[in-house]
C-alpha positions in Angstrom: 0.0 0.0 0.0 1.3 3.5 -0.9 1.6 5.8 2.0 -0.6 8.9 1.8 2.3 10.9 3.3 4.9 11.8 0.7 7.5 12.4 3.5 7.1 8.9 5.0 9.8 7.4 2.9 12.2 10.2 3.8 11.4 9.8 7.5 12.1 6.1 7.2 15.4 6.9 5.6 16.3 9.3 8.3 15.7 6.6 10.9 18.1 4.2 9.2 21.6 3.8 10.5 23.8 6.6 9.0 27.0 4.7 8.7 27.2 1.6 6.5 30.6 0.7 8.0 29.0 -0.5 11.2 27.1 -3.2 9.4 28.6 -6.7 9.6 30.3 -8.2 6.6 27.2 -10.3 5.7 25.0 -7.2 5.7 27.3 -5.4 3.3 27.5 -8.4 1.0 23.7 -8.7 1.0 23.5 -4.9 0.2 25.9 -5.4 -2.7 23.7 -8.2 -4.0 20.6 -6.1 -3.7 22.5 -3.2 -5.4 23.0 -5.4 -8.5 19.2 -5.9 -9.0 19.5 -9.7 -9.3 16.0 -10.1 -10.8 16.8 -7.7 -13.6 20.1 -9.5 -14.0 18.4 -12.8 -14.3 16.3 -11.6 -17.2 19.4 -10.2 -18.9 21.2 -13.6 -18.5 18.1 -15.4 -19.9 18.0 -13.2 -23.1 21.8 -13.4 -23.5 21.6 -17.2 -23.3 18.8 -17.2 -25.9 21.0 -15.2 -28.3 23.9 -17.6 -27.8 21.7 -20.7 -28.4 20.0 -19.2 -31.4 23.3 -18.6 -33.2 24.1 -21.2 -35.9 27.6 -21.8 -34.4 27.8 -23.9 -31.2 29.4 -22.2 -28.2 31.6 -24.1 -25.7 30.5 -24.3 -22.1 33.6 -22.4 -21.0 33.0 -19.5 -23.4 29.3 -19.5 -22.5 30.1 -19.4 -18.8 32.5 -16.5 -19.3 29.9 -14.7 -21.3 27.2 -15.0 -18.7 29.4 -14.2 -15.8 31.0 -11.2 -17.5 27.7 -9.9 -18.7 26.2 -10.3 -15.2 29.0 -8.3 -13.6 28.6 -5.4 -16.1 24.8 -5.5 -15.7 25.3 -5.4 -11.9 27.4 -2.3 -12.3 24.8 -0.6 -14.5 22.0 -1.4 -12.1 24.1 -0.2 -9.1 25.0 3.1 -10.8 21.3 3.6 -11.6 20.6 3.2 -7.9 23.3 5.7 -7.0 21.9 8.3 -9.4 18.3 7.7 -8.3 18.9 7.3 -4.5 16.9 10.4 -3.6 13.9 9.5 -5.7 14.1 5.9 -4.5 13.5 7.1 -1.0 10.1 8.5 -2.2 8.8 5.3 -3.6 7.5 2.4 -1.4 8.9 -0.3 -3.6 12.4 1.2 -3.6 12.8 3.1 -0.3 14.3 0.0 1.4 17.2 -0.3 -1.1 20.7 -0.1 0.2 21.3 3.6 -0.5 18.0 5.1 0.8 18.4 3.1 4.0 22.1 4.0 4.2 23.2 0.4 4.4 25.8 1.5 1.7 27.3 4.8 1.2 27.3 6.2 -2.4 31.1 6.1 -2.5 31.2 2.4 -1.6 28.4 1.7 -4.1 30.3 3.4 -6.9 33.5 1.5 -6.0 31.6 -1.8 -6.2 30.1 -0.8 -9.5 33.5 0.2 -10.9 35.1 -3.0 -9.8 32.2 -5.1 -11.2 32.3 -3.3 -14.6 36.1 -3.6 -14.9 36.1 -7.3 -13.9 33.2 -8.2 -16.2 34.7 -6.3 -19.2 38.1 -7.9 -18.6 36.5 -11.4 -18.5 34.7 -10.7 -21.7 37.7 -9.3 -23.5 40.0 -12.2 -22.4 37.7 -15.2 -22.9 34.9 -14.1 -25.2 35.9 -11.4 -27.6 36.0 -7.6 -28.2 32.5 -7.4 -29.9 30.7 -9.0 -26.9 32.7 -6.7 -24.6 31.9 -3.6 -26.7 28.2 -4.4 -26.8 28.0 -5.0 -23.0 29.8 -1.7 -22.3 27.5 0.2 -24.8 24.5 -1.1 -22.9 26.0 0.1 -19.6 26.8 3.6 -20.9 23.5 4.1 -22.6 21.5 2.9 -19.6 23.4 4.9 -17.0 24.2 8.1 -18.9 21.2 8.4 -21.3 18.2 6.5 -20.0 18.5 7.1 -16.3 18.7 10.9 -16.4 16.0 11.2 -19.2 13.4 9.4 -17.0 13.0 12.7 -15.1 12.7 14.7 -18.3 10.5 13.0 -20.8 8.4 9.8 -21.3 10.4 9.3 -24.5 13.1 7.9 -22.2 11.3 4.6 -22.6 12.5 4.4 -26.2 16.1 5.2 -25.2 16.1 2.7 -22.3 14.8 -0.1 -24.6 18.0 0.0 -26.6 20.4 -1.3 -23.8 17.6 -3.6 -22.7 17.5 -5.2 -26.1 21.3 -5.7 -26.5 21.7 -9.0 -24.5 20.7 -11.3 -27.4 23.4 -9.5 -29.5 25.9 -10.2 -26.8 25.1 -13.9 -26.7 25.2 -14.2 -30.5 28.5 -12.3 -30.7 29.9 -14.6 -28.1 29.0 -17.7 -30.2 30.0 -16.4 -33.6 32.3 -13.3 -33.1 29.9 -11.4 -35.4 26.3 -10.4 -35.8 23.7 -11.6 -38.4 20.1 -10.6 -39.4 18.5 -13.1 -37.0 20.5 -11.6 -34.1 19.1 -8.1 -35.0 15.6 -9.6 -35.2 16.0 -10.8 -31.7 17.1 -7.3 -30.7 14.0 -5.9 -32.4 11.7 -8.4 -30.6 13.2 -7.6 -27.2 13.1 -3.8 -28.0 9.4 -3.8 -28.8 8.5 -6.2 -26.0 9.9 -3.7 -23.4 7.4 -1.0 -24.5 4.2 -2.7 -23.2 6.1 -4.3 -20.4 7.3 -1.0 -18.9 4.2 0.9 -19.7 2.3 -1.6 -17.6 4.6 -1.0 -14.7 4.1 2.7 -15.1 0.3 2.3 -14.7 0.2 0.3 -11.5 3.1 2.4 -10.0 1.8 5.7 -11.3 1.4 7.4 -7.9 4.9 6.4 -6.9 6.5 7.6 -10.1 4.7 10.9 -9.8 5.9 11.3 -6.3 9.5 10.6 -7.3 9.3 13.1 -10.3 9.6 10.4 -13.0 8.1 11.5 -16.3 6.6 8.2 -17.4 3.7 8.2 -19.8 1.0 7.4 -17.3 2.1 10.5 -15.3 2.6 12.9 -18.2 -0.2 11.8 -20.5 -2.5 9.7 -18.3 -3.5 6.0 -17.9 -5.8 6.0 -21.0 -3.0 7.0 -23.3 -0.8 4.3 -21.8 -3.5 1.7 -22.3 -3.8 2.6 -26.0 0.0 2.5 -26.5 0.2 -0.9 -24.8 -2.3 -2.2 -27.3 -0.5 -0.7 -30.2 2.9 -2.0 -29.2 1.6 -5.4 -28.4 0.2 -5.6 -32.0 3.5 -4.4 -33.3 5.2 -7.1 -31.2 3.2 -9.9 -32.9 4.2 -8.5 -36.3 7.9 -8.2 -35.4 8.0 -11.6 -33.8 6.8 -13.2 -37.1 9.6 -11.5 -39.2 12.0 -14.4 -38.8 9.4 -16.6 -40.4 8.7 -14.1 -43.2 12.5 -13.9 -43.9 12.8 -17.7 -43.8 15.1 -17.6 -40.8 12.8 -19.7 -38.6 10.4 -22.6 -39.4 6.8 -23.3 -38.9 7.3 -24.6 -35.4 8.4 -21.1 -34.3 5.6 -19.6 -36.3 3.0 -21.5 -34.4 4.4 -20.6 -31.0 5.0 -17.0 -31.9 1.5 -16.5 -33.4 -0.4 -18.3 -30.6 1.5 -16.8 -27.7 1.5 -13.4 -29.4 -2.2 -13.3 -30.0 -2.9 -14.4 -26.4 -0.7 -11.6 -25.1 -2.4 -9.2 -27.5 -5.8 -10.2 -26.3 -4.7 -9.4 -22.7 -3.2 -6.1 -23.8 -6.2 -4.9 -25.7 -8.5 -5.9 -22.8 -7.3 -2.8 -21.1 -9.2 -0.6 -23.5 -12.5 -1.6 -22.0 -11.6 -2.5 -18.4 -12.3 -0.5 -15.3 -9.7 -1.8 -12.9 -6.7 -0.6 -14.9 -4.1 -1.3 -12.1 -5.1 -5.0 -11.7 -5.1 -5.3 -15.5 -1.7 -3.7 -15.8 -0.2 -6.1 -13.3 -1.5 -9.0 -15.3 0.1 -7.6 -18.4 3.4 -7.1 -16.6 3.5 -10.6 -15.2 2.3 -12.3 -18.4 4.9 -10.5 -20.5 7.8 -12.3 -18.9 6.9 -15.9 -19.6 5.7 -14.8 -23.0 9.2 -13.4 -23.8 10.9 -16.6 -22.6 8.6 -18.8 -24.6 9.1 -16.6 -27.7 12.9 -16.4 -27.6 13.2 -20.0 -26.4 11.2 -21.3 -29.4 13.2 -19.2 -31.7 16.4 -20.8 -30.4 14.8 -24.2 -31.0 13.3 -23.6 -34.4 15.8 -21.2 -36.0 16.5 -22.3 -39.5 14.0 -25.1 -39.3 
């Protein structure tokens, strides 16, 4: 439940211990883990893996492991730097006010040091055991997420389209790790993931509208209203069905993928368009958000299985 008092989160922050150094080692390690946003990292690893498995060239387990670990470390750095930049607004949102920085379990300086070490280690791992292209793609995702998307969220709802770029890069990383280059099917995976993020994050912005408004985030539901967000979710979900079928149209995937993409896409589209005539928009938006994740895994997983068949 969202507090009716906008200062409640700040008061909770003020009551937290002011010196992260007094925390035991286990507490600091747990705070570092939380700083890395492991749930987001898990989705990134899944889509990176899908890119590697879709590529026509087999990847060794050692190379795949280095890819996933290196990417995880750089993603942890990007997520942590995002928390450093947004620590004040995080204190104003109920879902984020207990993060390590608002609660002062970590200092900003210690968080930045962790992120720098994580980014350097992850990049070195990718350069040494995977290749320069995978490393470059991973770093480009970090830079665009931290320096472009994160500050733009407070300026314009168009930040969504900027943030979807680093969010769609992981399949490219996996493909590059397997082949050392990129190919049309890799870019189609990028396109699918890019478009998928639009209804996914617009749904979050609907059921978290009050919190985003309190924190000064210019998401679409705050700047243009819930109805506009519902319409755009429907439009982008239809576009997602079209984009997901491009591998079939270009003869890069077979009928097995076509069946999975069409049936799962139409099911998700039906849920997305239901918002145009529903009254409980927050409950509906939660359903769209939670349904979007298994839909993506099924879609990319089936592409990995049926690519070229």
